[in-house]
C-alpha positions as CSV (number, residue, x, y, z in Angstrom):
1,X,0.0,0.0,0.0
2,X,1.4,3.4,-1.0
3,X,-1.2,5.5,0.9
4,X,-0.8,6.7,4.5
5,X,-3.5,6.6,7.1
6,X,-4.2,10.1,8.2
7,X,-6.2,10.8,11.4
8,X,-7.3,14.4,12.1
9,X,-8.6,15.7,15.4
10,X,-10.3,12.4,16.3
11,X,-12.3,12.3,19.5
12,X,-14.4,9.4,20.9
13,X,-16.5,9.6,24.0
14,X,-18.5,7.1,26.0
15,X,-20.9,9.2,27.9
16,X,-18.8,11.6,29.9
17,X,-15.7,9.6,29.4
18,X,-13.3,10.8,26.7
19,X,-11.6,7.6,25.4
20,X,-9.7,9.3,22.5
21,X,-9.0,13.0,23.0
22,X,-8.4,15.1,19.8
23,X,-5.8,12.7,18.3
24,X,-4.0,13.6,15.1
25,X,-1.4,11.4,13.5
26,X,-0.1,10.1,10.2
27,X,0.8,6.4,9.7
28,X,3.2,6.2,6.8
29,X,2.9,3.3,4.3
30,X,4.8,0.1,5.4
31,X,5.0,1.3,9.1
32,X,4.5,-1.1,12.0
33,X,2.9,1.3,14.5
34,X,2.2,0.1,18.0
35,X,-0.3,1.9,20.1
36,X,1.1,1.3,23.6
37,X,-0.2,2.3,27.0
38,X,-1.9,1.1,30.2
39,X,-5.5,-0.3,30.3
40,X,-8.0,2.4,29.6
41,X,-5.6,4.7,27.7
42,X,-7.7,4.6,24.5
43,X,-5.5,2.5,22.3
44,X,-8.1,-0.1,21.5
45,X,-10.8,2.5,21.0
46,X,-8.5,4.3,18.5
47,X,-8.0,1.1,16.6
48,X,-11.7,0.4,16.5
49,X,-12.3,3.9,15.1
50,X,-9.9,3.2,12.3
51,X,-11.5,-0.2,11.6
52,X,-15.1,1.2,11.5
53,X,-16.2,-0.8,14.6
54,X,-16.7,2.5,16.5
55,X,-17.9,5.8,15.2
56,X,-16.0,8.8,16.6
57,X,-17.7,11.9,17.9
58,X,-15.4,14.3,16.0
59,X,-12.7,14.2,13.4
60,X,-11.7,12.6,10.1
61,X,-9.9,9.5,9.0
62,X,-8.3,9.1,5.5
63,X,-6.6,6.1,3.8
64,X,-4.6,8.0,1.2
65,X,-7.0,10.4,-0.5
66,X,-10.0,8.3,0.4
67,X,-12.1,9.7,3.2
68,X,-13.4,6.8,5.3
69,X,-14.8,8.8,8.2
70,X,-15.9,12.3,8.7
71,X,-18.2,13.5,11.5
72,X,-18.9,16.9,9.8
73,X,-19.6,15.4,6.4
74,X,-21.6,12.4,7.7
75,X,-19.3,9.8,6.1
76,X,-18.6,6.5,7.8
77,X,-17.7,3.6,5.5
78,X,-18.5,0.1,7.0
79,X,-15.5,-2.1,7.9
80,X,-16.0,-4.2,4.8
81,X,-15.4,-1.2,2.5
82,X,-12.2,0.0,4.3
83,X,-9.9,-2.8,3.0
84,X,-8.6,-3.6,6.4
85,X,-7.7,-6.9,8.0
86,X,-8.4,-7.4,11.7
87,X,-7.0,-9.8,14.3
88,X,-8.4,-9.7,17.8
89,X,-7.3,-10.9,21.2
90,X,-9.8,-13.8,20.9
91,X,-9.2,-15.6,17.7
92,X,-12.8,-15.2,16.4
93,X,-12.7,-18.5,14.5
94,X,-16.0,-20.2,13.6
95,X,-16.0,-23.4,15.8
96,X,-18.2,-25.4,13.3
97,X,-15.9,-24.6,10.3
98,X,-12.6,-26.2,9.5
99,X,-9.6,-24.1,8.8
100,X,-10.3,-24.0,5.0
101,X,-13.8,-22.7,5.5
102,X,-12.7,-20.2,8.2
103,X,-10.2,-18.7,5.7
104,X,-12.5,-18.8,2.7
105,X,-15.6,-17.4,4.4
106,X,-14.6,-13.8,3.6
107,X,-13.1,-14.7,0.3
108,X,-16.5,-16.0,-0.9
109,X,-17.8,-12.4,-0.5
110,X,-15.1,-11.3,-2.9
111,X,-16.6,-13.9,-5.4
112,X,-13.2,-15.5,-6.1
113,X,-13.0,-18.7,-8.1
114,X,-12.4,-22.0,-6.4
115,X,-8.9,-22.1,-7.8
116,X,-8.0,-18.6,-6.5
117,X,-9.4,-19.4,-3.1
118,X,-7.4,-22.6,-2.9
119,X,-4.2,-20.8,-3.8
120,X,-4.8,-18.0,-1.3
121,X,-5.5,-20.6,1.5
122,X,-2.4,-22.5,0.6
123,X,-0.2,-19.4,0.4
124,X,-1.5,-17.8,3.6
125,X,-1.1,-21.1,5.6
126,X,2.5,-21.4,4.3
127,X,3.3,-17.9,5.5
128,X,2.3,-18.7,9.1
129,X,3.8,-22.2,8.9
130,X,0.5,-24.0,9.1
131,X,0.5,-25.9,5.8
132,X,-1.6,-29.1,5.9
133,X,-4.1,-27.9,8.5
134,X,-6.9,-27.1,6.1
135,X,-9.2,-29.9,7.5
136,X,-8.6,-29.2,11.2
137,X,-11.2,-27.7,13.4
138,X,-10.4,-25.0,16.0
139,X,-11.0,-27.3,18.9
140,X,-8.3,-29.6,17.5
141,X,-5.6,-27.0,17.7
142,X,-3.7,-25.2,20.4
143,X,-4.1,-21.5,21.2
144,X,-1.0,-20.6,19.2
145,X,-2.1,-22.6,16.2
146,X,-5.6,-20.9,16.3
147,X,-3.9,-17.5,16.4
148,X,-1.8,-18.4,13.4
149,X,-5.0,-19.4,11.5
150,X,-6.6,-16.1,12.4
151,X,-3.5,-14.4,10.9
152,X,-3.7,-16.6,7.8
153,X,-7.3,-15.6,7.3
154,X,-6.3,-12.0,7.4
155,X,-3.5,-12.6,5.0
156,X,-5.7,-14.4,2.5
157,X,-8.1,-11.5,2.4
158,X,-5.1,-9.3,1.3
159,X,-6.1,-6.1,3.0
160,X,-4.2,-2.9,2.5
161,X,-3.8,-2.4,6.3
162,X,-3.4,-4.9,9.1
163,X,-5.1,-4.0,12.4
164,X,-4.2,-6.2,15.5
165,X,-5.7,-5.8,18.9
166,X,-3.5,-7.6,21.5
167,X,-3.4,-10.8,19.4
168,X,-0.8,-12.5,21.6
169,X,-2.1,-11.7,25.1
170,X,-3.9,-15.1,25.5
171,X,-0.7,-17.1,24.7
172,X,1.9,-18.4,27.1
173,X,5.3,-16.6,27.4
174,X,7.2,-19.0,25.1
175,X,4.6,-18.9,22.4
176,X,4.3,-15.1,22.6
177,X,8.0,-14.9,21.9
178,X,7.7,-17.3,18.9
179,X,4.7,-15.3,17.5
180,X,6.6,-12.0,17.9
181,X,9.2,-13.5,15.7
182,X,6.7,-14.6,13.1
183,X,4.8,-11.3,13.1
184,X,7.9,-9.2,12.7
185,X,9.1,-11.5,9.9
186,X,5.6,-11.3,8.3
187,X,5.7,-7.5,8.3
188,X,9.2,-7.6,6.8
189,X,8.2,-9.8,4.0
190,X,4.8,-8.3,3.2
191,X,5.6,-4.6,3.9
192,X,2.0,-4.1,4.9
193,X,1.1,-1.1,7.0
194,X,0.3,-2.5,10.5
195,X,-1.4,-0.9,13.5
196,X,-0.9,-3.0,16.6
197,X,-2.4,-2.5,20.1
198,X,-0.7,-3.8,23.2
199,X,0.0,-2.9,26.8
200,X,3.2,-5.1,26.6
201,X,6.2,-2.8,26.2
202,X,8.4,-5.7,25.2
203,X,6.1,-6.5,22.2
204,X,6.2,-2.8,21.3
205,X,10.0,-2.4,21.6
206,X,10.9,-5.6,19.7
207,X,8.3,-5.4,16.8
208,X,7.6,-1.8,15.9
209,X,9.1,0.7,13.5
210,X,7.2,3.4,15.5
211,X,5.5,3.5,18.9
212,X,2.7,5.8,20.0
213,X,2.6,5.9,23.8
214,X,-0.9,6.8,25.0
215,X,-2.3,8.1,28.3
216,X,-5.9,9.1,28.9
217,X,-6.8,9.3,25.3
218,X,-3.8,11.4,24.3
219,X,-0.7,10.4,22.4
220,X,2.2,11.4,24.7
221,X,5.0,10.5,22.3
222,X,5.2,8.9,18.8
223,X,8.7,7.9,17.7
224,X,11.0,5.1,17.0
225,X,11.5,2.5,19.8
226,X,15.1,3.7,20.3
227,X,14.0,7.3,20.8
228,X,11.0,6.4,23.0
229,X,13.4,4.3,25.2
230,X,16.4,6.7,25.3
231,X,14.7,10.0,25.0
232,X,11.2,9.8,26.6
233,X,9.3,13.0,26.0
234,X,7.9,13.2,29.5
235,X,8.0,11.5,32.9
236,X,5.0,9.3,32.1
237,X,6.7,7.8,29.0
238,X,10.0,7.4,30.9
239,X,8.4,5.6,33.8
240,X,6.2,3.4,31.6
241,X,8.9,2.2,29.2
242,X,11.7,-0.1,30.5
243,X,12.2,-3.2,32.6
244,X,13.7,-2.7,35.1
245,X,12.2,0.7,35.4
246,X,14.1,3.9,34.9
247,X,15.6,5.7,37.9
248,X,13.8,9.0,38.4
249,X,15.3,11.4,41.0
250,X,14.0,14.8,42.0
251,X,16.6,17.5,42.5
252,X,17.6,21.1,42.2
253,X,19.8,22.7,39.6
254,X,22.8,23.8,41.8
255,X,25.0,25.3,39.1
256,X,25.9,25.1,35.4
257,X,25.5,21.4,34.4
258,X,25.1,20.2,38.0
259,X,22.0,18.9,39.8
260,X,21.8,18.5,43.6
261,X,19.9,15.4,44.6
262,X,20.2,16.0,48.3
263,X,22.8,13.6,49.4
264,X,25.0,14.0,46.3
265,X,25.4,16.0,43.1
266,X,25.2,14.6,39.6
267,X,26.8,16.3,36.6
268,X,24.3,16.6,33.8
269,X,23.6,19.0,30.9
270,X,21.1,21.5,32.4
271,X,20.6,23.7,29.3
272,X,20.4,26.9,31.4
273,X,17.4,25.4,33.3
274,X,16.9,26.6,36.9
275,X,14.9,25.4,39.9
276,X,13.4,22.0,40.5
277,X,14.0,19.2,38.0
278,X,13.9,15.4,37.8
279,X,16.7,13.4,36.3
280,X,16.1,10.1,34.6
281,X,18.7,7.4,34.0
282,X,18.3,3.8,32.9
283,X,19.7,1.0,35.2
284,X,22.2,-0.1,32.5
285,X,23.7,3.5,32.3
286,X,25.0,3.3,35.9
287,X,28.3,1.6,36.5
288,X,29.1,-0.1,39.7
289,X,32.5,-0.7,41.4
290,X,33.5,-2.1,44.8
291,X,36.0,0.6,45.6
292,X,36.0,4.4,45.8
293,X,39.1,5.1,43.7
294,X,37.2,6.4,40.7
295,X,35.1,9.0,42.5
296,X,31.7,7.2,42.6
297,X,28.9,7.9,45.0
298,X,28.8,5.4,47.9
299,X,25.7,3.2,48.2
300,X,24.8,-0.1,49.9
301,X,23.6,-3.1,47.9
302,X,20.1,-3.5,49.5
303,X,19.1,-6.5,47.2
304,X,20.8,-8.5,44.5
305,X,18.5,-10.2,41.9
306,X,20.3,-12.5,39.4
307,X,18.3,-13.8,36.4
308,X,21.0,-15.6,34.5
309,X,21.9,-13.3,31.6
310,X,21.8,-10.2,33.9
311,X,21.7,-9.2,37.5
312,X,19.5,-6.4,38.9
313,X,20.9,-4.7,42.0
314,X,18.8,-2.4,44.2
315,X,21.2,0.2,45.8
316,X,20.4,2.5,48.7
317,X,21.9,5.7,50.0
318,X,19.7,7.0,52.8
319,X,16.2,7.4,51.3
320,X,17.5,7.3,47.7
321,X,17.0,4.0,46.0
322,X,18.4,3.2,42.6
323,X,18.2,0.2,40.3
324,X,21.4,-0.9,38.6
325,X,21.7,-3.6,35.9
326,X,24.9,-5.7,35.3
327,X,25.3,-8.2,32.6
328,X,25.8,-11.8,33.7
329,X,25.9,-13.0,37.3
330,X,27.2,-10.3,39.7
331,X,29.6,-11.0,42.5
332,X,28.1,-8.2,44.6
333,X,26.7,-9.4,48.0
334,X,23.7,-7.9,49.8
335,X,24.7,-5.2,52.3
336,X,28.0,-4.7,50.6
337,X,29.3,-1.2,50.1
338,X,29.3,-0.2,46.4
339,X,30.2,3.0,44.4
340,X,28.1,4.2,41.5
341,X,29.0,6.3,38.6
342,X,26.5,7.9,36.2
343,X,26.9,8.1,32.4
344,X,26.3,11.9,32.0
345,X,25.5,11.5,28.3
346,X,22.7,9.0,29.1
347,X,20.9,11.2,31.7
348,X,17.7,12.9,30.7
349,X,16.6,16.1,32.5
350,X,12.9,16.9,33.1
351,X,11.1,20.0,34.3
352,X,9.5,18.9,37.6
353,X,6.5,21.2,37.2
354,X,5.5,20.1,33.7
355,X,7.1,16.7,33.6
356,X,8.4,17.4,30.1
357,X,11.9,16.6,28.8
358,X,14.3,19.5,28.8
359,X,16.5,19.8,25.7
360,X,18.4,22.5,23.9
């Protein structure tokens, strides 16, 4: 598809609750955009507005030059005329139909020949590695297999846009990882524009070309996964993205490129900012040593949490608690004195009053 999805000033209300609040965005062709946020942030409602399953209260939606929804002009194309493919959290397979019939059900509406339908079923099943399952019924397959069939049905329909609403949330952890791999590969091969809803930041970070982080119906930041992770636009995005969570420490600008955190100072670019600020630094951007020779800040290892590939260390200095991540199995013991150094280039500075990222 060479046409972008353009959303202008979209608002959707349920009674007095504003689920989507004046959202405007452009989804470029071939993008894998993930709508990410906590429950109730409006991400599923926004997806349903794009699909035609919900009518917004205000705004417009275009696919390329084609206006598919306009409140002012009274235009709302039904889902079947929007050339969109949908996959939901529940697989929505017909239990009384085998795989072949589940996939061809929508194709019959397109009035394809038997030969064309056979080819589409065969090709779509091959893409999700489910060849030979044509005669199986949903009850005869695992959850992961059913989800692949739901994807195959969407592929066979050949929509211009893929819409997916938490399609992996019902699967176990191992299968979710496998399906992330398959979905990312599928997007790479097909180049289809994809809008994906999830509350799982790992899915968003690993699969997306762009992430739109939402809160209370408003997009807080829309950017690449790398920029959303390393340069969160506000404290909400910073705190929501990352596992272990980012370290956020309130402080006071005490001089040019220096912030006083109470018990110690941290050098950080302050961009002529004054007053109260919050600094944010990821656990992997703090280095840990067991001696004070390199000028680090003294802490105590309050808890040490190894997980095989990495170790999470909770460090305390008075009422200041920081999370540090080391690769591999750490030799640090609980209650041991440690010294921390902060990567100045990796620290983000936020205005405490607004919560927004401070930059040049």
